[in-house]
C-alpha positions as CSV (number, residue, x, y, z in Angstrom):
1,P,0.0,0.0,0.2
2,S,0.9,3.5,-0.2
3,A,2.0,5.7,2.8
4,P,0.5,9.0,3.2
5,S,3.3,10.9,1.4
6,G,2.9,8.6,-1.7
7,S,6.0,6.5,-0.9
8,M,5.4,2.4,-0.8
9,S,5.0,1.0,2.4
10,T,6.8,-2.0,3.1
11,D,5.5,-3.2,6.5
12,Y,3.5,-6.2,5.4
13,L,6.4,-7.3,3.2
14,E,9.1,-6.7,6.3
15,R,6.4,-8.4,8.8
16,V,5.7,-11.6,6.2
17,A,9.3,-11.8,5.2
18,E,10.3,-12.1,9.2
19,Q,7.5,-14.9,9.6
20,I,8.9,-16.9,6.5
21,G,12.2,-16.6,7.8
22,D,11.2,-18.3,11.3
23,A,9.3,-21.0,9.2
24,I,12.5,-21.9,7.1
25,A,14.5,-21.9,10.1
26,A,12.1,-24.3,11.5
27,H,12.1,-26.7,8.6
28,P,15.1,-28.6,7.1
29,G,15.6,-28.6,3.5
30,R,16.1,-26.1,0.7
31,H,12.5,-23.9,0.3
32,T,12.2,-21.3,-2.3
33,V,10.5,-17.8,-1.5
34,V,8.9,-15.9,-4.2
35,F,7.5,-12.4,-3.7
36,R,4.6,-11.3,-6.0
37,S,3.7,-7.8,-4.3
38,T,4.8,-4.8,-6.4
39,M,8.1,-3.3,-5.2
40,L,10.5,-0.6,-6.1
41,P,13.8,-1.9,-7.4
42,G,16.4,-2.9,-4.4
43,T,13.5,-3.7,-2.2
44,C,13.8,-7.7,-2.3
45,E,17.7,-7.6,-2.2
46,G,18.3,-4.6,-0.2
47,L,15.5,-4.9,2.5
48,L,13.7,-8.5,2.3
49,I,16.5,-10.8,1.9
50,P,18.2,-9.7,5.0
51,I,15.0,-9.9,7.0
52,L,14.7,-13.5,5.6
53,E,18.5,-14.3,6.3
54,K,18.3,-12.8,9.7
55,A,15.5,-14.7,10.6
56,S,16.2,-17.9,9.5
57,G,19.8,-18.2,9.9
58,R,20.5,-19.2,6.8
59,T,22.0,-17.4,3.3
60,A,19.7,-16.6,0.5
61,G,21.1,-18.5,-3.0
62,V,22.8,-21.3,-0.9
63,D,20.5,-22.5,1.5
64,F,17.3,-21.3,0.4
65,G,16.2,-19.6,-2.8
66,V,14.5,-16.2,-3.5
67,A,12.7,-15.1,-6.5
68,Y,10.3,-12.0,-7.9
69,N,7.8,-13.0,-10.0
70,P,5.5,-9.9,-10.6
71,E,1.9,-10.8,-11.0
72,F,0.4,-8.8,-14.2
73,L,-3.2,-10.1,-13.6
74,R,-6.3,-7.8,-14.1
75,E,-9.4,-7.6,-11.6
76,G,-12.2,-9.2,-13.3
77,S,-10.1,-11.5,-15.8
78,S,-7.4,-12.8,-13.4
79,V,-7.9,-16.8,-14.3
80,R,-7.9,-15.9,-18.1
81,D,-4.6,-13.7,-17.8
82,F,-2.7,-16.5,-15.7
83,F,-3.5,-19.2,-18.2
84,D,-2.6,-16.5,-21.0
85,P,0.3,-14.2,-20.0
86,P,1.6,-11.8,-22.7
87,K,4.8,-12.5,-20.6
88,T,6.2,-14.2,-17.7
89,V,8.9,-12.1,-15.7
90,I,11.1,-14.2,-13.1
91,G,13.6,-12.0,-11.1
92,E,16.1,-14.6,-9.5
93,V,18.7,-14.7,-7.0
94,D,20.2,-17.6,-8.3
95,Q,19.5,-20.3,-11.3
96,S,18.1,-22.9,-9.0
97,S,15.2,-20.1,-7.5
98,G,14.3,-19.5,-11.3
99,D,14.0,-22.7,-12.3
100,V,11.3,-23.6,-9.4
101,V,9.3,-20.6,-10.6
102,A,9.6,-21.0,-14.3
103,A,8.4,-24.9,-13.9
104,L,5.0,-23.4,-12.7
105,Y,4.4,-21.6,-16.0
106,E,5.6,-24.6,-18.1
107,G,3.5,-25.3,-21.2
108,L,1.7,-21.9,-20.8
109,P,2.0,-19.1,-24.0
110,G,4.3,-15.6,-23.9
111,E,7.7,-15.2,-23.4
112,V,9.3,-15.9,-20.4
113,F,12.2,-13.4,-19.0
114,R,14.6,-14.7,-16.6
115,V,16.4,-11.6,-15.4
116,P,18.3,-10.0,-12.3
117,V,15.6,-9.3,-9.4
118,P,15.8,-5.2,-9.6
119,V,14.8,-5.5,-13.5
120,A,11.7,-7.7,-12.4
121,E,10.8,-5.1,-9.9
122,M,11.1,-2.1,-12.3
123,A,9.3,-4.3,-14.8
124,K,6.1,-4.1,-13.1
125,Y,6.2,-0.2,-12.3
126,A,7.3,0.5,-16.1
127,D,3.9,-1.6,-17.1
128,N,1.8,0.1,-15.0
129,A,3.2,3.5,-15.6
130,F,2.8,3.3,-19.4
131,H,-0.7,2.0,-19.1
132,G,-1.7,5.2,-17.0
133,L,0.1,7.3,-19.4
134,K,-1.6,5.6,-22.5
135,I,-5.0,6.5,-20.8
136,A,-4.0,10.1,-19.8
137,F,-2.7,10.6,-23.4
138,A,-6.1,9.4,-25.1
139,N,-8.0,11.3,-22.8
140,E,-6.2,14.5,-23.3
141,I,-6.4,14.0,-26.9
142,G,-9.9,13.2,-27.0
143,A,-10.5,16.4,-25.0
144,V,-8.5,18.6,-27.5
145,C,-10.5,16.8,-30.6
146,R,-13.9,17.7,-29.0
147,A,-12.9,21.4,-28.5
148,F,-11.9,21.2,-32.4
149,G,-15.1,19.3,-33.2
150,V,-13.2,16.1,-34.2
151,D,-14.8,12.7,-33.6
152,S,-11.8,11.3,-31.4
153,H,-12.7,7.7,-31.9
154,R,-12.4,8.0,-35.9
155,M,-9.3,9.9,-35.2
156,M,-7.8,7.4,-33.1
157,D,-8.9,4.7,-35.6
158,V,-6.1,6.1,-37.8
159,F,-3.6,6.8,-35.2
160,L,-3.7,3.0,-34.3
161,A,-3.2,1.7,-37.5
162,D,0.3,2.7,-37.7
163,R,1.7,-0.3,-36.2
164,K,5.3,0.8,-37.3
165,L,5.7,4.1,-35.1
166,N,2.7,4.9,-32.8
167,V,2.0,1.0,-31.6
168,S,5.3,-0.8,-31.7
169,P,8.4,-0.7,-30.0
170,A,9.9,2.3,-31.6
171,Y,11.0,5.1,-29.4
172,L,10.3,3.2,-26.3
173,R,14.2,2.2,-25.5
174,P,15.9,5.0,-23.1
175,G,18.2,7.0,-25.3
176,F,18.9,10.9,-25.6
177,A,16.4,13.7,-25.9
178,F,14.1,14.4,-29.3
179,G,14.7,17.2,-31.6
180,G,14.1,17.9,-35.2
181,S,12.0,20.4,-37.3
182,C,8.6,18.6,-36.5
183,L,8.4,17.1,-33.0
184,P,8.9,20.1,-30.6
185,K,7.3,22.6,-33.2
186,D,4.0,20.5,-33.5
187,L,3.9,19.7,-29.6
188,R,4.4,23.5,-28.9
189,G,1.6,24.0,-31.6
190,L,-1.1,21.7,-30.1
191,V,-0.5,22.8,-26.7
192,Y,-1.1,26.2,-27.5
193,A,-4.4,25.6,-29.5
194,A,-5.5,23.6,-26.4
195,R,-5.0,26.7,-24.1
196,R,-6.6,28.9,-26.6
197,A,-9.5,26.6,-26.6
198,D,-9.5,26.6,-22.7
199,V,-8.3,22.8,-22.7
200,E,-6.2,21.7,-20.1
201,T,-3.6,19.3,-21.3
202,P,-1.1,18.6,-18.4
203,L,0.3,15.6,-19.9
204,L,1.3,17.1,-23.0
205,S,2.2,20.5,-21.9
206,H,5.2,18.6,-20.0
207,V,6.5,16.7,-22.8
208,L,9.1,19.3,-23.6
209,P,9.7,20.4,-20.3
210,S,10.6,16.7,-19.8
211,N,12.8,16.7,-22.9
212,E,14.7,19.6,-21.6
213,E,15.5,17.9,-18.2
214,H,16.9,15.1,-20.1
215,L,19.3,17.2,-21.8
216,R,20.1,19.1,-18.6
217,R,21.0,15.5,-17.4
218,A,23.8,14.9,-20.4
219,V,25.0,18.5,-19.3
220,D,25.4,17.7,-16.0
221,L,27.2,14.4,-17.0
222,V,29.6,16.1,-18.7
223,V,29.9,18.6,-15.8
224,A,30.7,15.9,-13.3
225,S,33.5,14.3,-15.3
226,G,35.8,17.7,-14.2
227,R,37.1,17.3,-17.5
228,R,37.5,20.3,-19.8
229,R,38.4,18.6,-23.5
230,I,35.2,17.3,-24.8
231,G,34.6,15.3,-28.1
232,L,31.1,15.0,-29.3
233,F,30.1,12.5,-31.8
234,G,26.8,13.5,-33.5
235,L,25.3,16.8,-34.2
236,S,22.3,16.4,-36.5
237,F,19.0,15.7,-34.7
238,K,19.0,12.2,-36.3
239,P,21.6,9.8,-38.1
240,G,21.6,10.1,-41.8
241,T,20.7,13.6,-42.0
242,D,22.7,17.2,-42.1
243,D,19.4,18.8,-40.4
244,L,20.4,20.7,-37.3
245,R,17.0,22.3,-36.3
246,E,16.6,21.9,-32.8
247,S,18.9,18.9,-32.8
248,P,19.4,18.3,-28.9
249,L,22.9,17.6,-29.7
250,V,23.4,21.4,-31.2
251,E,21.7,22.4,-28.1
252,L,24.5,19.9,-25.8
253,A,27.1,21.6,-27.9
254,E,26.2,25.2,-27.3
255,R,25.7,24.6,-23.8
256,L,29.0,23.4,-23.2
257,V,30.5,25.6,-25.1
258,G,28.8,28.5,-22.9
259,K,30.2,26.4,-20.0
260,G,33.9,27.1,-21.1
261,F,34.5,23.5,-22.5
262,D,37.0,22.9,-25.1
263,L,35.0,21.4,-27.6
264,R,35.4,19.2,-31.0
265,I,32.7,17.7,-33.1
266,Y,32.4,15.1,-35.5
267,D,29.3,14.2,-37.9
268,A,30.0,12.7,-41.4
269,N,26.8,14.3,-42.4
270,V,27.1,17.7,-41.8
271,A,29.8,20.2,-43.5
272,V,29.2,24.1,-42.5
273,S,29.9,25.1,-46.8
274,K,26.7,22.8,-47.5
275,L,24.1,23.8,-45.2
276,I,21.4,25.9,-46.7
277,G,18.2,28.1,-45.9
278,A,16.6,27.5,-42.7
279,N,19.0,24.8,-41.5
280,R,22.2,27.2,-41.9
281,E,20.3,30.0,-40.4
282,Y,19.6,27.9,-37.7
283,I,23.2,27.0,-36.7
284,Q,24.3,30.6,-37.2
285,G,22.5,31.7,-34.7
286,R,23.2,29.0,-32.2
287,L,26.8,27.8,-33.3
288,P,28.2,30.6,-35.1
289,H,31.8,29.2,-34.8
290,L,30.8,25.7,-35.7
291,S,33.5,25.6,-38.7
292,E,35.9,25.9,-35.9
293,L,34.6,23.2,-33.9
294,L,34.0,20.5,-36.8
295,S,36.4,17.7,-37.6
296,D,36.1,15.3,-40.5
297,S,37.9,12.6,-38.6
298,A,36.4,10.7,-35.6
299,D,39.6,9.6,-34.6
300,D,41.1,13.1,-34.8
301,V,37.9,14.2,-32.2
302,A,38.9,11.0,-30.0
303,A,42.3,11.5,-29.8
304,F,42.0,15.3,-28.9
305,A,39.2,14.5,-26.2
306,E,39.4,13.7,-22.5
307,V,35.5,12.9,-22.4
308,C,34.0,11.6,-25.6
309,V,30.1,12.2,-25.6
310,V,28.3,9.9,-28.2
311,G,25.3,10.6,-29.9
312,F,26.0,8.9,-32.9
313,T,27.2,5.1,-33.4
314,G,28.5,5.0,-36.6
315,P,31.4,2.2,-37.3
316,E,33.4,4.9,-37.6
317,V,32.9,6.3,-34.2
318,I,33.1,2.9,-32.6
319,E,36.5,2.2,-34.4
320,A,37.6,5.6,-33.2
321,L,36.7,5.3,-29.7
322,E,38.7,1.9,-29.5
323,R,41.6,2.9,-31.2
324,A,41.8,6.0,-28.6
325,G,42.1,3.8,-25.8
326,D,41.2,4.8,-22.3
327,R,38.8,7.8,-22.2
328,T,35.7,9.1,-20.4
329,I,32.7,7.8,-22.5
330,I,29.3,9.4,-22.0
331,D,26.8,7.3,-23.8
332,L,23.6,9.1,-25.0
333,V,22.5,6.5,-27.4
334,R,23.7,3.1,-25.9
335,L,26.9,1.8,-27.7
336,P,26.5,-1.7,-29.3
337,D,28.8,-3.2,-26.4
338,A,27.6,-1.0,-23.6
339,E,26.5,-4.0,-21.7
340,T,30.6,-4.9,-21.4
341,R,31.5,-1.2,-21.1
342,R,29.3,-0.5,-18.0
343,A,31.7,-2.5,-15.8
344,H,34.4,0.1,-16.8
345,P,34.6,3.1,-14.5
346,E,35.2,5.7,-17.0
347,Y,31.9,4.7,-18.9
348,V,28.5,6.4,-18.0
349,G,25.2,5.9,-19.5
350,L,22.5,8.4,-19.6
351,G,19.7,6.1,-18.8
352,W,21.4,2.6,-18.3
């Protein structure tokens, strides 16, 4: 349950963990404790397992098993949901614990994910937060549609037909901030139009501030490195284009220059001499000395930098990072070998 402050109360979980620990102490043999209650990452390993170990006098993962198996059952359809799950998530302290839980679901449909306990704990929160987000989004869009005399359900039929971008895994991997000539402009326009129509859109109104906060996180990581020579890989708003308009990487570069960092930039798609029209006007207003910062060699930028900020993962960038040796790497887009790099103290992922 929630505490009055909104924080999660763990009183019941702590109490039952102690009782289960007492029961384990009184019964020989290996038992596996499976938690299903929704709990924040770190609760099981940081709070409940120590209680179990203290009460039982035994060691988790050795003398008894522990797993976290979040439930995704809905009221009113829980039996049907159990036998037809979209997925099964098993957070396991050790393989034996996971094997015990996996056996319970043998023969049921849906993919089985056997993951570290904190991943399983967070998965339930991500699911519920996203479900709430979807409902709030649909309702705000519906309110705006009504103000404009648009049938929201007919419009959403069109929206939902897009299974490549709208209803798909697209855009759902943590990475860097969004930008470009469309998304920020259209969000601002929609929120303004809603306000003019006296429609409050608290969710839509906070999308751009949330994006700005994510950009600030990247700046803070560079500042926290304590180094002054920065190599930025990527400048356009997405790979494969030289469009710099409202690119979050341009904004990042501008802020770093403003804070006195010595910056060099590599982007194979961007050449100052080839920028034209609104694209050229935009960058002249944000980074008027771009030609002095831009290099046509990823190796030169990596060799210059004490900190490499990766906003683009072209093969030449990955090779340059490898050849440069030990460097602080701030990864905005999750490098292909990020899982391996995470063990290195000089590697920092923006959201992982």
